[in-house]
Backbone as CSV, one residue per row, in Angstrom:
resi,resn,N_x,N_y,N_z,CA_x,CA_y,CA_z,C_x,C_y,C_z
1,MET,-11.496,7.037,3.013,-10.550,7.498,4.146,-9.558,8.679,3.914
2,SER,-9.479,9.916,4.849,-8.902,10.702,4.635,-7.330,10.435,4.658
3,LYS,-6.798,11.848,3.971,-4.846,11.452,4.009,-4.916,10.727,5.902
4,GLU,-4.886,11.445,7.175,-4.524,11.557,7.295,-5.292,10.789,8.252
5,ASP,-5.996,9.287,7.708,-6.122,7.902,8.265,-5.609,7.306,7.460
6,LYS,-4.276,7.421,6.512,-3.565,6.099,6.268,-3.126,5.501,7.237
7,ILE,-2.622,4.092,6.672,-1.840,3.655,7.292,-0.490,3.660,6.950
8,PHE,-0.279,3.898,5.303,0.856,3.848,4.822,1.752,5.021,4.821
9,THR,2.943,5.369,4.268,3.694,6.835,4.018,3.625,6.770,2.663
10,THR,2.970,7.527,2.099,3.101,8.319,0.520,3.750,9.575,0.933
11,TYR,4.516,9.939,-0.652,4.797,11.558,-0.322,4.596,12.081,-1.818
12,VAL,5.320,13.086,-1.971,4.939,13.641,-3.327,6.025,13.441,-4.045
13,GLU,5.275,13.157,-5.646,6.653,12.540,-6.365,5.768,13.808,-8.072
14,ASP,7.173,14.321,-8.372,6.333,14.808,-9.600,5.667,15.991,-9.497
15,LYS,5.768,16.276,-8.149,4.346,17.613,-7.891,2.956,16.848,-7.393
16,PHE,3.066,15.473,-7.541,1.729,14.904,-7.718,1.262,14.304,-5.965
17,PRO,0.373,14.530,-5.325,0.618,13.944,-4.046,-0.076,11.982,-4.228
18,ARG,0.758,11.633,-3.826,0.835,9.850,-4.332,-0.467,8.659,-3.168
19,PHE,-0.808,9.985,-2.289,-2.062,8.789,-1.426,-2.894,8.388,-2.311
20,ASN,-3.192,8.634,-3.148,-4.898,8.394,-3.704,-4.569,7.441,-5.111
21,ASP,-3.396,7.449,-5.267,-2.468,6.088,-6.008,-3.582,4.342,-5.628
22,THR,-3.647,3.834,-6.952,-4.215,2.914,-6.892,-3.826,1.676,-5.660
23,GLU,-2.877,1.183,-5.923,-2.047,0.421,-5.046,-2.024,0.669,-3.467
24,ALA,-2.047,2.230,-3.673,-1.952,2.479,-2.152,-3.423,2.157,-2.039
25,LYS,-4.204,2.796,-2.473,-5.718,2.647,-2.273,-6.213,0.843,-1.821
26,ILE,-5.352,0.112,-2.849,-5.587,-1.079,-2.582,-5.268,-1.806,-1.148
27,LEU,-3.686,-1.966,-0.924,-2.822,-2.243,0.507,-3.545,-1.117,1.585
28,GLU,-4.580,0.040,1.674,-5.270,0.774,2.500,-6.117,-0.512,2.896
29,ASP,-7.037,-1.000,1.984,-8.625,-1.432,1.853,-7.647,-3.134,2.412
30,ILE,-6.951,-3.286,2.241,-6.969,-4.640,2.472,-5.858,-4.719,4.278
31,ASP,-5.563,-3.844,4.030,-4.857,-3.793,5.881,-5.877,-3.085,6.424
32,SER,-7.439,-2.631,6.267,-8.267,-2.723,6.884,-8.935,-3.647,7.543
33,GLN,-8.913,-4.687,6.844,-9.558,-6.083,6.612,-8.382,-6.759,7.704
34,ILE,-7.783,-6.541,7.807,-6.727,-7.503,8.248,-6.963,-7.531,10.040
35,THR,-7.245,-8.792,10.575,-7.725,-8.833,12.170,-5.950,-9.281,12.800
36,ASP,-5.871,-10.063,11.785,-4.572,-10.894,12.643,-3.382,-10.920,11.624
37,PRO,-2.645,-9.957,12.640,-1.385,-9.583,11.598,-0.136,-10.842,11.243
38,GLN,-1.029,-11.859,11.789,0.283,-13.639,11.275,-0.766,-14.054,10.395
39,ILE,-1.525,-13.449,9.794,-2.086,-13.716,8.850,-1.443,-14.340,7.436
40,LYS,-1.564,-15.350,6.869,-0.887,-15.847,6.061,-1.890,-15.706,4.057
41,GLY,-1.200,-15.621,3.503,-1.696,-15.644,2.298,-0.597,-15.122,1.033
42,LYS,-1.376,-14.693,0.073,-0.590,-13.856,-1.143,-2.047,-13.072,-1.827
43,ILE,-0.885,-12.579,-2.460,-1.882,-10.828,-2.881,-0.776,-10.673,-4.518
44,THR,-1.661,-10.735,-5.396,-0.731,-10.825,-6.314,-1.061,-9.117,-7.388
45,LEU,-0.182,-7.911,-7.446,-0.653,-6.584,-7.429,-0.631,-6.389,-8.712
46,PHE,-1.516,-6.267,-10.059,-1.743,-5.885,-11.245,-1.086,-4.739,-11.830
47,THR,-0.387,-3.763,-12.236,-0.403,-2.714,-12.711,-0.038,-2.337,-14.246
48,GLU,-0.058,-1.682,-14.890,0.621,-2.052,-16.464,1.607,-0.885,-16.291
49,LEU,1.845,-0.241,-15.713,3.111,0.878,-15.887,3.776,0.140,-14.715
50,PRO,5.205,-0.041,-14.304,6.307,0.043,-13.096,5.314,0.953,-11.843
51,PRO,5.142,0.758,-10.590,5.029,1.216,-9.794,5.740,3.095,-9.719
52,CYS,5.146,3.459,-9.138,5.938,4.618,-9.142,6.835,4.021,-7.643
53,ASP,7.853,5.278,-6.986,8.712,5.030,-5.906,7.697,5.040,-4.664
54,SER,6.449,6.296,-4.496,5.840,5.842,-3.595,5.420,4.620,-2.881
55,CYS,4.240,3.924,-4.318,3.795,2.819,-4.235,4.524,2.075,-4.175
56,SER,6.253,1.793,-4.860,6.932,0.525,-4.141,7.010,0.443,-2.882
57,ASN,7.203,2.313,-2.341,7.331,2.085,-0.616,6.195,0.986,-0.241
58,ILE,5.417,1.684,-0.407,4.036,1.319,0.271,4.012,-0.233,0.751
59,ILE,4.056,-0.968,-0.755,4.663,-2.178,-0.820,5.597,-2.660,0.060
60,GLU,6.256,-2.058,0.085,7.561,-2.623,0.819,7.073,-2.652,2.475
61,GLU,6.486,-1.218,2.411,5.907,-1.343,3.941,4.909,-2.381,4.427
62,PHE,4.011,-2.540,3.332,2.806,-3.891,3.556,3.752,-5.212,4.018
63,LYS,4.572,-5.314,3.320,5.524,-6.674,3.475,5.971,-6.761,4.731
64,ARG,6.370,-5.610,5.438,7.257,-5.474,6.396,6.049,-5.756,7.609
65,MET,5.011,-5.414,7.417,3.900,-5.046,8.386,3.135,-6.707,8.305
66,PHE,3.010,-7.600,6.818,2.347,-8.341,6.920,3.556,-9.607,6.410
67,PRO,4.572,-10.160,7.031,5.904,-11.040,6.164,5.364,-11.980,6.107
68,ASN,4.114,-12.777,6.293,3.328,-14.253,5.599,2.317,-13.794,4.503
69,ILE,2.319,-13.224,4.002,1.708,-12.347,2.459,2.640,-11.836,1.758
């Protein structure tokens, strides 16, 4: 998936574009498989370090798009 095809907004943090971060890739992949925005479920993301601000923003975007997950 190219940067232009991304659903979620990422930005540059500490001079590094964050669109290739694992959290972003995982949520983009899950989004691409969802056909019903009212789907219900639970996702548990595990990271060894706290997510960066860009990934935290993506997580919040995902929660707004899919409030039942």
